[in-house]
C-alpha positions as CSV (number, residue, x, y, z in Angstrom):
1,M,35.0,8.2,39.6
2,S,37.6,5.6,40.3
3,K,37.3,3.1,43.1
4,D,40.3,1.7,45.0
5,I,40.3,-2.0,45.6
6,R,41.8,-3.1,48.9
7,I,42.1,-6.9,49.5
8,K,42.8,-8.3,52.9
9,K,42.2,-12.0,52.3
10,G,44.9,-13.8,50.3
11,L,48.4,-15.0,50.5
12,D,51.7,-13.7,48.9
13,I,54.0,-16.6,48.2
14,K,57.5,-15.1,48.1
15,L,59.9,-17.2,46.0
16,V,63.5,-16.8,45.0
17,G,64.2,-16.1,41.4
18,I,62.4,-12.9,40.6
19,A,63.4,-11.6,37.1
20,E,65.9,-8.8,36.9
21,K,64.8,-5.8,35.0
22,N,66.9,-6.2,31.9
23,T,65.7,-7.7,28.6
24,T,67.5,-9.9,26.1
25,K,66.2,-10.5,22.6
26,V,65.9,-14.3,21.9
27,S,66.9,-15.4,18.4
28,L,64.1,-16.7,16.2
29,S,63.1,-20.3,17.0
30,G,63.4,-22.9,14.2
31,V,59.9,-24.2,15.0
32,Y,56.8,-22.7,16.6
33,A,53.7,-24.5,17.7
34,I,50.1,-23.3,18.3
35,K,48.1,-25.6,20.6
36,P,44.3,-25.4,20.3
37,A,44.1,-26.4,24.0
38,D,45.3,-22.9,24.9
39,F,42.0,-21.6,23.6
40,H,39.6,-23.4,26.0
41,G,36.2,-24.2,24.6
42,I,37.2,-24.0,21.0
43,T,36.8,-26.9,18.5
44,P,39.3,-26.2,15.7
45,K,38.7,-26.6,12.0
46,L,42.0,-26.5,10.1
47,T,42.5,-24.0,7.2
48,A,46.2,-24.6,6.8
49,K,47.4,-28.2,6.0
50,E,50.8,-29.7,6.2
51,G,53.2,-28.3,3.6
52,V,51.4,-25.0,3.2
53,K,53.3,-21.7,3.5
54,V,51.9,-19.0,5.8
55,K,52.7,-15.5,6.7
56,A,52.5,-14.1,10.2
57,G,48.9,-13.2,10.7
58,E,47.4,-15.8,8.3
59,S,44.8,-18.2,9.5
60,L,45.8,-21.7,10.7
61,F,42.3,-22.7,12.0
62,Y,38.9,-21.3,12.9
63,S,36.3,-22.1,15.6
64,K,33.8,-24.7,14.6
65,S,31.0,-22.8,16.5
66,D,31.8,-19.5,14.7
67,E,33.7,-19.4,11.5
68,R,34.5,-15.7,12.0
69,I,36.9,-16.5,14.9
70,L,40.2,-17.2,13.3
71,F,43.5,-18.3,14.9
72,C,46.6,-17.0,13.2
73,S,50.2,-18.1,12.8
74,P,52.5,-16.0,15.0
75,V,55.3,-16.4,12.4
76,S,55.8,-16.9,8.7
77,G,57.0,-20.2,7.5
78,Q,55.8,-23.7,6.5
79,V,53.3,-25.8,8.3
80,I,55.4,-28.9,8.9
81,E,53.2,-31.0,11.1
82,V,49.7,-31.3,12.5
83,I,49.8,-33.4,15.7
84,R,46.6,-35.3,16.4
85,G,45.5,-37.3,19.4
86,A,42.5,-39.6,20.1
87,R,39.6,-39.2,17.6
88,R,41.9,-37.1,15.4
89,K,41.8,-34.2,17.9
90,V,44.2,-31.5,16.9
91,L,46.8,-31.1,19.6
92,A,49.3,-28.8,17.9
93,I,50.2,-27.2,14.7
94,K,54.0,-26.8,14.1
95,I,55.4,-24.1,11.8
96,A,59.0,-24.0,10.6
97,A,59.8,-20.3,10.8
98,D,61.4,-18.4,7.9
99,P,64.8,-16.7,8.6
100,A,63.3,-13.4,7.5
101,Q,59.7,-12.9,8.7
102,E,56.9,-11.9,6.4
103,Y,53.6,-10.4,7.7
104,K,50.2,-10.4,6.2
105,Q,49.4,-6.8,5.7
106,F,46.1,-5.5,7.2
107,E,44.7,-2.0,6.9
108,T,45.8,0.5,9.5
109,K,42.9,2.0,11.3
110,D,42.0,5.0,13.4
111,A,40.1,3.3,16.2
112,A,38.3,6.6,17.2
113,K,36.5,6.6,13.8
114,M,35.5,2.9,13.8
115,S,32.1,1.6,14.7
116,A,31.6,-1.4,17.0
117,E,30.8,-3.7,14.0
118,E,33.9,-2.5,12.2
119,V,36.1,-3.2,15.3
120,K,34.6,-6.7,15.5
121,N,35.2,-7.5,11.9
122,Y,38.7,-6.1,12.1
123,L,39.5,-8.3,15.1
124,F,37.9,-11.3,13.4
125,A,39.9,-10.9,10.1
126,S,43.3,-10.3,11.9
127,G,43.0,-13.3,14.3
128,C,43.0,-11.0,17.3
129,W,39.5,-11.9,18.6
130,P,40.9,-14.8,20.7
131,F,42.6,-12.2,22.9
132,I,39.2,-11.3,24.3
133,K,37.9,-13.7,26.9
134,Q,34.6,-13.7,28.7
135,R,33.3,-14.4,32.1
136,P,31.4,-16.6,32.9
137,Y,33.3,-19.7,32.0
138,D,36.7,-18.1,31.2
139,V,36.6,-18.9,27.5
140,V,37.1,-17.0,24.2
141,A,34.4,-14.4,24.1
142,N,31.1,-15.0,22.3
143,P,30.8,-12.1,19.9
144,N,27.0,-12.5,19.7
145,Q,26.5,-11.5,23.3
146,A,27.3,-7.9,24.3
147,P,29.3,-7.5,27.5
148,K,28.1,-5.2,30.3
149,A,31.7,-4.1,30.9
150,I,35.3,-4.9,29.9
151,F,38.1,-5.5,32.4
152,V,41.9,-5.1,32.1
153,S,44.1,-6.0,35.0
154,A,47.5,-4.4,34.9
155,Y,48.4,-5.6,38.4
156,A,50.1,-9.0,38.5
157,S,50.1,-10.4,42.0
158,A,50.9,-14.1,41.4
159,P,54.2,-15.5,42.6
160,L,57.2,-14.1,40.6
161,A,54.8,-12.6,38.0
162,A,56.2,-10.3,35.3
163,D,56.3,-6.6,36.3
164,L,53.8,-5.2,33.9
165,D,55.0,-1.6,34.6
166,Y,58.4,-2.7,33.1
167,T,57.2,-4.8,30.2
168,L,54.6,-2.3,29.0
169,A,56.9,0.8,29.3
170,G,56.9,2.7,26.0
171,K,53.7,1.1,24.7
172,E,51.4,3.9,25.5
173,A,50.4,4.5,21.9
174,E,49.5,0.9,21.2
175,L,47.6,0.6,24.5
176,Q,45.6,3.7,23.8
177,A,44.7,2.6,20.3
178,A,43.6,-0.8,21.6
179,I,41.6,0.6,24.4
180,T,39.8,3.0,22.1
181,A,38.9,0.1,19.8
182,V,37.7,-2.4,22.4
183,S,35.7,0.3,24.3
184,K,33.4,0.4,21.2
185,L,32.4,-3.2,21.9
186,T,30.5,-2.4,25.2
187,E,28.0,0.2,26.3
188,G,29.4,-0.1,29.8
189,K,32.7,0.9,31.2
190,V,36.2,-0.2,30.5
191,H,37.7,-0.9,33.9
192,V,41.5,-0.8,34.2
193,S,43.2,-1.8,37.4
194,V,46.8,-0.9,38.4
195,G,48.9,-1.4,41.5
196,A,48.4,1.2,44.2
197,N,52.0,2.4,44.0
198,S,52.7,1.6,40.3
199,N,53.8,3.8,37.5
200,S,51.8,1.9,34.8
201,P,51.4,3.3,31.3
202,L,47.7,2.2,31.5
203,A,47.1,4.8,34.3
204,K,47.5,7.5,31.7
205,L,45.0,6.2,29.1
206,N,41.8,8.0,28.1
207,G,38.4,6.4,28.0
208,V,38.9,4.1,31.0
209,E,37.8,3.9,34.6
210,L,41.0,3.5,36.6
211,H,41.2,1.6,39.8
212,K,44.2,1.2,42.2
213,V,44.6,-2.3,43.7
214,S,46.4,-3.3,46.9
215,G,46.6,-6.4,49.0
216,P,48.0,-9.9,48.7
217,H,47.4,-12.4,45.9
218,P,44.8,-12.9,44.3
219,S,44.2,-9.1,44.3
220,G,45.6,-9.1,40.7
221,N,43.1,-11.7,39.4
222,V,40.4,-10.3,37.2
223,S,37.7,-12.2,39.1
224,T,38.6,-10.5,42.3
225,Q,38.3,-7.1,40.7
226,I,35.0,-8.0,38.9
227,G,33.6,-9.1,42.3
228,K,34.5,-5.8,43.9
229,L,33.4,-3.5,41.0
230,D,30.6,-5.1,39.0
231,P,29.7,-8.7,40.0
232,I,28.3,-11.0,37.3
233,N,24.7,-12.2,37.6
234,K,22.9,-14.9,35.7
235,G,22.5,-13.8,32.0
236,E,25.3,-11.2,32.2
237,V,28.7,-11.2,30.5
238,V,31.9,-9.3,31.0
239,W,34.9,-9.4,28.7
240,V,38.5,-9.6,29.8
241,V,41.7,-8.6,27.9
242,T,45.2,-8.7,29.3
243,P,47.6,-5.7,28.8
244,Q,50.1,-7.7,26.8
245,D,47.4,-8.7,24.4
246,L,46.2,-5.1,24.1
247,V,49.7,-4.2,22.9
248,I,49.3,-6.7,20.0
249,I,45.9,-5.3,19.1
250,G,47.2,-1.8,19.3
251,E,50.2,-2.5,17.1
252,L,47.9,-4.1,14.5
253,L,45.8,-1.0,14.4
254,L,48.8,1.3,14.0
255,T,51.0,-0.7,11.7
256,G,48.7,-3.3,10.0
257,K,50.9,-6.1,11.3
258,F,50.0,-9.0,13.6
259,N,53.1,-9.1,15.8
260,A,52.8,-11.7,18.5
261,T,56.1,-10.8,20.2
262,R,56.0,-10.7,24.0
263,T,58.3,-9.8,26.8
264,I,58.7,-13.0,28.8
265,A,59.8,-13.1,32.4
266,L,62.2,-16.1,33.1
267,T,61.6,-16.7,36.9
268,G,62.4,-19.2,39.5
269,S,65.5,-20.6,41.3
270,K,66.5,-23.0,38.5
271,F,67.3,-20.1,36.1
272,N,71.0,-19.1,36.4
273,K,70.0,-15.5,35.6
274,P,66.3,-14.7,36.0
275,Q,65.6,-12.0,33.5
276,Y,63.2,-10.8,30.8
277,V,63.5,-11.9,27.2
278,T,61.5,-11.0,24.0
279,A,60.0,-14.0,22.3
280,I,57.1,-14.8,19.9
281,A,54.1,-16.7,21.2
282,G,54.5,-20.4,20.6
283,A,58.3,-20.3,20.7
284,N,60.3,-23.4,21.5
285,I,61.2,-23.5,25.2
286,T,64.8,-24.7,24.4
287,D,65.5,-21.5,22.5
288,I,64.0,-19.2,25.2
289,V,66.0,-20.7,28.1
290,A,69.2,-21.4,26.1
291,N,72.4,-21.4,28.4
292,N,70.3,-20.1,31.3
293,L,68.6,-23.1,32.8
294,D,69.8,-25.6,35.4
295,N,68.0,-28.6,34.0
296,D,69.0,-31.0,36.7
297,N,65.7,-32.3,38.2
298,T,63.8,-29.2,37.1
299,R,60.2,-28.5,36.4
300,I,59.5,-25.9,33.8
301,I,56.1,-24.1,33.9
302,S,54.6,-22.0,31.2
303,G,52.9,-19.4,33.4
304,N,53.2,-19.0,37.2
305,V,53.7,-21.7,39.8
306,L,50.0,-21.6,40.9
307,S,48.1,-21.8,37.6
308,G,50.7,-22.4,34.9
309,V,51.1,-25.6,32.8
310,E,54.0,-27.9,33.0
311,V,56.1,-28.1,29.8
312,K,59.2,-30.0,28.8
313,E,62.3,-28.3,27.5
314,D,61.4,-29.4,24.0
315,G,57.9,-27.9,24.4
316,Y,56.4,-24.6,23.5
317,L,55.4,-21.3,25.1
318,G,51.7,-21.0,25.8
319,Y,49.8,-18.6,23.5
320,Y,48.7,-16.3,26.3
321,D,51.7,-16.6,28.6
322,N,54.3,-13.9,29.5
323,Q,56.1,-15.9,32.1
324,L,58.3,-19.1,32.3
325,T,59.0,-20.5,35.7
326,A,61.6,-23.1,36.6
327,I,61.7,-24.7,40.1
328,P,63.1,-27.9,41.6
329,E,61.1,-31.1,41.0
330,G,59.7,-32.3,44.3
331,N,60.2,-36.1,43.8
332,D,62.0,-36.7,47.1
333,Y,60.3,-37.4,50.4
334,E,61.4,-36.3,53.9
335,L,61.5,-39.1,56.6
336,F,59.1,-38.1,59.4
337,G,58.9,-34.6,57.8
338,W,55.6,-33.9,59.5
339,T,56.8,-34.5,63.0
340,K,59.5,-31.8,63.2
341,P,59.4,-28.0,63.1
342,V,59.5,-26.6,59.5
343,F,61.3,-23.4,58.6
344,N,61.8,-23.7,54.8
345,K,58.2,-24.0,53.7
346,V,55.2,-21.6,53.4
347,S,52.1,-22.4,55.4
348,T,49.0,-20.6,56.6
349,S,49.0,-22.8,59.7
350,R,51.1,-22.2,62.7
351,A,51.3,-25.8,63.7
352,L,55.0,-26.9,63.5
353,T,55.6,-24.3,60.7
354,F,57.3,-21.0,61.3
355,S,57.1,-19.1,57.9
356,W,54.8,-16.5,59.7
357,L,57.8,-15.4,61.8
358,T,59.7,-14.2,58.7
359,P,57.1,-12.6,56.4
360,K,59.7,-11.1,54.1
361,K,61.7,-14.3,53.6
362,K,61.9,-15.7,50.0
363,F,61.6,-19.5,49.8
364,D,63.0,-22.0,47.3
365,L,60.0,-24.3,47.1
366,N,59.8,-27.5,45.0
367,T,56.8,-29.2,43.5
368,N,56.3,-31.8,46.3
369,T,52.7,-31.8,47.5
370,N,53.8,-32.9,51.0
371,G,50.9,-35.4,51.3
372,E,48.6,-37.5,49.3
373,H,45.1,-37.1,47.9
374,R,42.3,-37.7,50.4
375,A,38.8,-36.7,51.2
376,F,38.0,-33.0,51.9
377,V,38.9,-31.9,55.4
378,V,36.9,-29.0,56.7
379,T,39.5,-26.6,58.3
380,G,38.2,-23.2,57.4
381,S,41.5,-22.3,55.8
382,Y,40.2,-21.7,52.3
383,E,38.2,-18.7,53.4
384,K,41.3,-17.0,54.8
385,V,42.9,-16.8,51.3
386,F,39.7,-16.5,49.2
387,P,38.5,-12.8,48.8
388,L,35.4,-13.4,46.7
389,D,32.0,-13.3,48.4
390,I,31.6,-17.0,47.8
391,Y,31.8,-20.1,49.9
392,P,34.8,-21.9,48.3
393,M,34.4,-25.3,50.0
394,Q,30.6,-25.6,49.2
395,L,31.2,-24.4,45.6
396,L,33.9,-27.0,45.1
397,K,31.7,-29.8,46.4
398,A,28.8,-28.6,44.2
399,F,31.1,-28.8,41.2
400,M,32.3,-32.2,42.2
401,Y,28.8,-33.8,42.4
402,K,27.6,-31.6,39.4
403,D,24.5,-30.1,40.9
404,L,23.8,-27.3,38.4
405,D,21.3,-25.4,40.6
406,E,23.8,-25.2,43.4
407,M,26.7,-24.4,41.1
408,E,24.6,-21.4,39.9
409,A,23.4,-20.3,43.3
410,L,26.9,-20.5,44.9
411,G,28.6,-18.3,42.4
412,G,29.7,-20.5,39.5
413,Y,29.3,-17.6,37.0
414,E,31.8,-15.4,38.8
415,I,34.9,-17.6,38.9
416,A,37.7,-19.0,36.8
417,P,40.1,-21.9,37.7
418,E,42.9,-19.5,38.6
419,D,40.8,-18.2,41.5
420,F,41.1,-21.5,43.2
421,A,44.9,-21.8,42.8
422,L,45.6,-20.6,46.3
423,T,43.0,-22.8,47.9
424,E,44.6,-25.7,46.0
425,F,48.0,-24.7,47.3
426,I,47.0,-24.7,51.0
427,C,44.6,-27.7,50.7
428,V,45.5,-30.4,53.3
429,S,43.4,-32.8,51.3
430,K,45.5,-32.3,48.1
431,Q,42.4,-32.0,46.0
432,P,42.9,-30.7,42.4
433,H,40.7,-27.5,42.8
434,Q,41.5,-25.9,39.4
435,K,40.7,-29.2,37.6
436,I,37.4,-29.5,39.5
437,I,36.4,-25.9,38.6
438,R,37.4,-26.2,35.0
439,E,35.3,-29.4,34.5
440,G,32.4,-27.8,36.3
441,L,32.5,-24.6,34.2
442,D,32.6,-26.8,31.0
443,L,29.5,-28.6,32.3
444,M,27.7,-25.3,33.0
445,R,28.5,-23.9,29.6
446,E,27.3,-27.1,27.9
447,E,24.0,-27.4,29.9
448,L,23.1,-23.8,30.7
449,G,24.7,-22.0,27.7
């Protein structure tokens, strides 16, 4: 029986620049890049060297900890550069794309007739295993530890997030094939969450437990849904797959081709025409935003404004991302800005700020933090936007001073960095919450396994 999820704690940040529901196909980029940093927790071992020709779906590198986990090229072409950093760490692999794409041909499969082991091996060989992430730690899933459940969130509540009902329309066959396959990987349930009033294609799938979600952000975060439906205890694992990645897995099963094409939402006030475009993972940002970006003092973010990563115009789309956001760079400062009433900024406090008077107003915010880094100030504001049954301030402090016992006891297994994006946004101390959580989770994974 389905269980509705109603969230009261949180904050919807309404920004100008929501994508209009029309889709433009972007021409093929000249160069694509895959960044191992997108696959957190993976140490890459290269299989494709500079000068090698690859097809879409052929391996570029594998995980040092498990050679079965392959990471494939999203396009066919020639590997033209392997960018390395300190200690020869691989930072990016660049592929010059062929004008006409060639795909490595995999077998088409009937997911209903596959065993769990066959599904695993198929996902390993095709490079689709990295689409499955695990909690705890928010890393690529460990295939040697069975999950107690699998979660799919088809409700995006982040600011200006892509409308998944629109981007997934017409993909029912691919979604059903993928769900049928990944459901073989757990003896538990496959939980699918959709918006309370949505018309999501995932609501019509067989073999899932459907949940309707309502409430402010972060109601769409998987951690919020896991906490309400099946909390993680020590020693337990759940796996997470995004709907757009399910489409890639489903198309592979139906056609035998690894097609990493995504529908990307171009959002934010710095786009002349916020809209949707189709692009392949790892595409060059310049090609995606061509003739549509006001690049005067602009910050481009691969992802949403709360948890995305800053990229330059000559950078590349994140492997998992289905959104690009462009907002004004906040490198100017207001004289005595804190002493006067503020009407053009979002705030959870009513002291000299009046955004609460216009709850439906859309704001054109910039990246200015409106303050400097300082010690934690205990205000009680975090708890107002944090719906998990966790003490956010205490957990952040435990992660900062690296007390593993407290990190476990206070809920470290249940969270991901994105769950602290809102507390970071409203933090009067300007502490980097997501960075603190990421470093703490890495420590827990290293020390506790």
